[in-house]
C-alpha positions in Angstrom: 0.2 0.0 -0.1 1.0 3.5 -0.7 2.6 5.5 2.5 0.1 8.0 3.1 -0.7 9.8 6.5 -3.9 9.0 8.7 -5.7 11.7 10.3 -5.6 10.4 14.0 -8.5 10.4 16.2 -8.9 9.7 19.7 -12.2 9.3 21.4 -12.6 7.6 25.1 -15.2 5.2 25.8 -18.0 4.6 23.4 -20.9 1.8 23.1 -20.3 -0.4 20.6 -23.5 0.3 18.6 -22.8 4.3 18.9 -19.3 3.6 17.4 -20.7 1.5 14.4 -23.1 4.2 13.7 -20.7 6.8 13.7 -18.5 4.4 11.6 -20.8 4.2 9.0 -21.1 8.2 8.6 -17.2 8.1 8.7 -17.3 5.9 5.6 -20.0 8.1 3.8 -17.8 10.8 4.3 -14.6 9.4 3.0 -16.3 7.8 -0.2 -17.5 11.5 -1.1 -14.0 12.6 -0.4 -15.1 14.9 2.6 -12.6 13.6 5.1 -8.9 11.9 5.0 -7.9 8.8 5.8 -8.3 8.1 9.6 -7.4 6.3 12.2 -9.8 6.1 15.1 -8.7 5.1 18.5 -10.9 4.4 21.4 -12.6 1.7 23.9 -15.8 0.3 24.4 -18.1 -1.1 27.3 -17.8 -5.1 27.7 -19.4 -6.8 24.3 -19.2 -9.8 22.2 -19.2 -9.3 18.6 -19.7 -11.8 15.7 -20.4 -12.1 12.2 -23.1 -13.6 10.0 -20.7 -16.3 9.5 -20.2 -17.3 12.9 -21.6 -20.8 14.1 -24.0 -19.9 17.0 -22.5 -22.8 19.1 -19.3 -20.5 19.2 -21.4 -18.2 20.9 -21.9 -17.9 24.7 -25.3 -19.5 25.7 -25.5 -17.5 29.3 -23.5 -14.5 29.8 -24.0 -10.9 31.2 -22.0 -9.5 28.0 -24.4 -8.0 25.3 -24.0 -10.0 21.9 -24.0 -7.9 18.9 -24.2 -9.2 15.3 -21.6 -6.9 13.1 -21.0 -6.7 9.3 -17.1 -7.4 9.4 -14.9 -10.4 8.7 -13.5 -12.6 11.3 -15.4 -14.5 13.9 -16.8 -13.8 17.8 -14.4 -11.4 19.8 -14.7 -9.6 23.1 -14.5 -5.6 23.4 -14.0 -4.1 27.0 -12.1 -2.0 29.5 -8.3 -2.6 29.0 -8.6 -3.1 25.2 -7.5 -0.4 22.7 -9.8 -0.1 19.6 -8.7 1.0 16.2 -11.2 1.8 13.6 -9.5 2.2 10.1 -11.4 4.3 7.4 -9.0 4.4 4.4 -9.8 4.7 0.6 -7.9 2.0 -0.7 -8.4 3.4 -4.2 -6.3 5.9 -3.4 -3.4 3.9 -1.7 -2.7 1.7 -4.6 -2.6 -2.1 -4.6 -1.6 -4.0 -1.4 -3.0 -6.1 1.4 -4.6 -3.9 4.1 -4.7 -6.8 6.6 -1.4 -7.6 6.2 -0.5 -4.0 6.3 -2.1 -3.6 9.5 -0.8 -6.8 11.0 3.1 -5.3 10.4 1.7 -2.3 11.9 0.9 -3.4 15.3 3.7 -5.5 15.1 6.1 -2.6 14.8 4.2 -0.7 17.6 4.5 -3.5 20.3 8.2 -4.0 19.0 8.7 -0.2 20.2 7.3 -1.3 23.5 9.6 -3.9 23.8 6.8 -6.4 23.4 8.2 -9.0 20.3 5.1 -10.0 18.0 4.4 -11.8 15.0 2.1 -12.5 12.5 0.7 -15.8 11.1 0.2 -17.3 7.7 -3.3 -19.2 7.8 -2.6 -23.0 6.3 -5.0 -23.8 3.3 -8.7 -24.6 4.3 -8.0 -23.7 7.9 -9.4 -21.1 10.0 -8.1 -17.8 9.7 -4.8 -16.9 11.7 -5.1 -12.9 11.0 -4.0 -11.2 13.7 -1.0 -10.4 15.9 0.7 -13.4 18.4 3.2 -13.8 20.6 6.1 -16.0 19.4 4.5 -18.6 21.5 1.4 -18.3 19.5 -0.8 -16.6 22.0 -3.1 -14.1 20.5 -2.8 -10.7 21.3 -4.6 -8.5 19.0 -7.8 -9.7 16.7 -8.4 -8.0 13.3 -11.8 -7.8 11.5 -12.4 -5.3 8.4 -15.1 -4.6 6.0 -14.4 -2.9 2.4 -17.4 -1.0 0.8 -17.3 1.4 -2.0 -13.3 1.2 -1.8 -13.2 2.5 1.9 -12.5 0.4 4.8 -14.2 0.2 8.4 -13.5 -1.6 11.3 -10.1 -2.7 12.5 -8.2 -4.1 15.6 -8.9 -4.7 18.8 -5.6 -5.0 21.1 -5.6 -6.3 24.6 -3.5 -3.9 26.8 -5.0 -5.5 30.3 -8.2 -6.6 29.5 -10.4 -9.3 31.5 -9.3 -12.3 29.6 -11.9 -14.4 31.3 -14.4 -13.0 28.9 -12.8 -14.9 26.2 -13.6 -18.0 27.6 -17.2 -17.8 27.5 -16.9 -18.4 23.8 -15.2 -19.8 20.8 -12.9 -16.6 20.1 -11.9 -15.8 16.4 -13.3 -19.1 15.5 -10.4 -21.0 17.2 -11.5 -23.0 20.4 -7.7 -23.9 21.2 -6.7 -20.3 21.0 -5.1 -18.8 24.1 -5.8 -14.9 24.4 -3.2 -12.9 26.2 -2.6 -9.3 27.1 0.4 -6.8 26.9 0.0 -6.8 30.7 0.9 -10.5 30.6 3.4 -10.1 28.1 5.2 -7.5 30.0 4.7 -9.6 33.3 6.8 -12.5 31.7 9.8 -9.8 31.6 9.2 -8.5 35.0 7.7 -4.9 33.7 4.7 -3.5 34.5 2.2 -3.1 31.6 2.3 -0.3 29.3 -0.2 2.5 29.7 -2.8 2.9 27.3 -1.8 6.0 26.4 2.0 5.1 25.5 0.1 2.4 23.6 -1.8 5.2 21.3 1.2 6.7 20.7 3.0 3.5 19.8 0.0 2.3 17.4 -0.5 5.7 15.8 3.3 6.1 15.1 3.4 2.6 13.3 0.4 3.3 11.4 1.8 6.8 10.3 -1.4 8.4 12.3 -0.8 12.1 12.9 
């Protein structure tokens, strides 16, 4: 993908359905050339989101966490406090050819590296469940990615675990991978005897790595 700066938009905690409604507006504005490509950083109250392709047996039967169906790629995942959400509204027709998901994976890996936390991406074997996202070298998942493209413009994006309640992921099949072990930057840092990076530091690292100013 071409190297073009993103407009950085920092928001606080916004309910998921409200954020999706705003995102629809941003996509229309980008399609019409009214706004620049942007990276929106925010957090959500607890919610489990899933796509229309998510098998129902992968969803929790009983939970106090709201369930919301969404129009993005990927399977079921959890959003909540302690997690950084990044929504990308990018006009791919102006950026030129390239794999937006792989670009995002590499950008997040670069951001974590700048925080002293090594991470990797994984190629998905043929006919296997998608391994898109960012993982520790031991293959625990620290960031989930799910995007949609319509009218040449992206929406949705990533969820990066800083220090969320990881137990929330055990109530359902995360990312369509029953054996997946979710982790967080807090756990990764603790393994090296360091405190978890603050959300502000993570926002700065991610924005810099993705070229958002």
